[in-house]
C-alpha positions in Angstrom: -25.0 -42.4 34.9 -28.1 -41.2 32.9 -26.5 -37.6 32.7 -23.2 -39.4 31.5 -25.1 -41.3 28.6 -27.0 -37.9 27.5 -23.3 -36.2 27.6 -21.9 -38.7 25.7 -25.0 -39.1 23.2 -24.7 -35.1 22.6 -20.9 -35.4 21.8 -21.2 -38.3 19.4 -24.2 -36.5 17.5 -22.0 -33.1 17.6 -19.1 -34.8 16.0 -21.1 -36.7 13.4 -22.7 -33.4 12.3 -19.1 -31.9 11.8 -18.2 -34.7 9.5 -18.3 -33.8 5.8 -20.5 -35.9 3.7 -20.5 -36.9 0.1 -23.6 -35.5 -1.6 -26.2 -37.7 -2.3 -26.3 -37.1 -6.1 -22.6 -37.8 -6.6 -21.3 -40.8 -8.3 -18.1 -42.9 -7.7 -15.6 -43.3 -10.3 -12.1 -44.4 -10.8 -9.2 -42.3 -11.8 -7.1 -43.1 -14.8 -5.0 -39.8 -14.5 -4.4 -36.0 -13.7 -4.1 -33.8 -17.0 -3.2 -30.7 -14.6 -4.1 -29.4 -11.3 -7.8 -28.6 -12.4 -8.6 -31.5 -14.7 -8.7 -35.4 -14.5 -9.6 -38.0 -16.8 -11.5 -41.3 -15.4 -10.9 -45.0 -16.3 -13.9 -44.3 -18.6 -12.0 -41.7 -20.5 -14.4 -38.9 -19.3 -12.6 -35.6 -18.6 -13.6 -33.9 -15.5 -12.7 -30.0 -15.2 -13.1 -29.1 -11.3 -15.7 -26.6 -11.1 -15.5 -23.1 -9.2 -11.5 -23.3 -9.5 -8.7 -22.3 -11.9 -5.2 -23.6 -11.1 -1.9 -22.3 -12.7 -1.1 -23.6 -16.2 1.5 -26.1 -16.5 4.2 -23.8 -18.0 3.0 -21.0 -15.6 4.9 -20.7 -12.1 3.0 -22.9 -9.4 1.5 -25.1 -12.2 3.5 -28.2 -11.4 2.8 -27.8 -7.7 -1.0 -27.4 -8.2 -0.8 -30.8 -10.3 1.1 -32.5 -7.5 -1.4 -31.3 -4.8 -4.2 -32.7 -6.8 -2.6 -35.9 -7.3 -1.7 -36.2 -3.6 -5.1 -35.5 -2.8 -6.5 -38.1 -5.0 -3.7 -40.8 -4.7 -5.2 -44.1 -3.7 -8.7 -42.7 -2.8 -12.1 -43.9 -3.4 -13.6 -40.8 -5.4 -17.2 -39.4 -6.0 -18.2 -36.9 -8.7 -21.0 -34.4 -8.2 -21.6 -33.2 -11.8 -22.5 -29.4 -12.2 -22.2 -29.0 -16.1 -20.6 -29.7 -19.4 -18.2 -26.9 -20.7 -18.1 -25.9 -24.4 -14.9 -28.4 -24.7 -17.2 -31.3 -23.8 -15.8 -32.1 -20.5 -17.9 -32.8 -17.5 -17.4 -29.8 -15.0 -18.0 -30.9 -11.3 -16.9 -31.4 -7.6 -14.9 -34.2 -6.6 -15.2 -35.5 -3.0 -13.2 -38.1 -1.3 -15.0 -41.2 0.6 -14.5 -39.1 3.9 -16.3 -36.2 2.3 -13.5 -34.0 1.6 -14.3 -31.4 -1.3 -11.1 -31.6 -3.2 -11.8 -28.5 -5.4 -12.4 -26.5 -2.0 -9.5 -27.7 -0.3 -7.2 -26.7 -3.5 -8.5 -23.2 -2.9 -7.7 -23.4 0.7 -4.5 -24.7 0.3 -3.7 -21.9 -2.0 -2.9 -24.1 -5.2 -5.9 -22.8 -7.1 -7.9 -19.3 -7.6 -11.8 -19.3 -6.9 -12.9 -19.1 -10.3 -15.6 -16.3 -9.3 -16.6 -15.8 -13.0 -18.1 -19.3 -12.8 -18.8 -20.1 -9.2 -20.2 -16.4 -7.9 -22.2 -17.8 -5.2 -19.4 -20.0 -3.8 -18.9 -17.8 -0.9 -16.8 -20.7 1.1 -14.4 -20.8 -2.0 -14.2 -17.1 -1.7 -13.1 -17.2 2.2 -10.7 -19.9 1.6 -9.2 -17.9 -1.2 -8.9 -14.8 1.2 -7.5 -16.9 4.0 -4.9 -18.3 1.8 -4.0 -15.2 0.4 -3.8 -13.4 3.7 -1.6 -16.3 5.2 0.7 -16.5 2.0 -0.2 -20.4 1.2 1.1 -21.8 -2.1 0.8 -19.4 -5.0 -0.3 -16.5 -2.6 3.5 -16.5 -1.3 4.3 -14.6 -4.6 4.0 -10.7 -4.4 1.7 -10.5 -7.5 0.6 -14.0 -8.8 -0.8 -14.2 -12.4 -4.3 -15.7 -12.6 -4.3 -18.3 -15.1 -7.1 -16.5 -17.2 -4.9 -13.4 -17.7 -1.7 -16.1 -18.2 -3.9 -17.6 -21.0 -4.3 -14.3 -22.8 -0.8 -13.6 -23.1 
């Protein structure tokens, strides 16, 4: 009986350590609307630009897919924001988490809806790995032979 209790305790501890957590400095917010695949607006009219990623523009191929994916991820969720910065347009730049601890920004990259924005998130190796996996498995925008990065699309 004691051995069984120790085993069950170890299994519970392992399962709990595998569960993602919302960072302690993240604050709850309510979603008003989604502007595009990497920008949302809170009920307090704060514009949030998702850190570490860039999604296709609205008029670019996969732009509406990225927006739809973000909408699906955030729909009817309790959301938390970990603020990283404020950009030159006055938007809050941050990482969004669900109450379950899912990192929305990273999931967009893993699912092939966003690029890892290396220029602004050089040390985000988990984003890099997710992008490489999405490319290898041709998920989302990576199903294209030669997808155009949003930063190149904007220069056109």
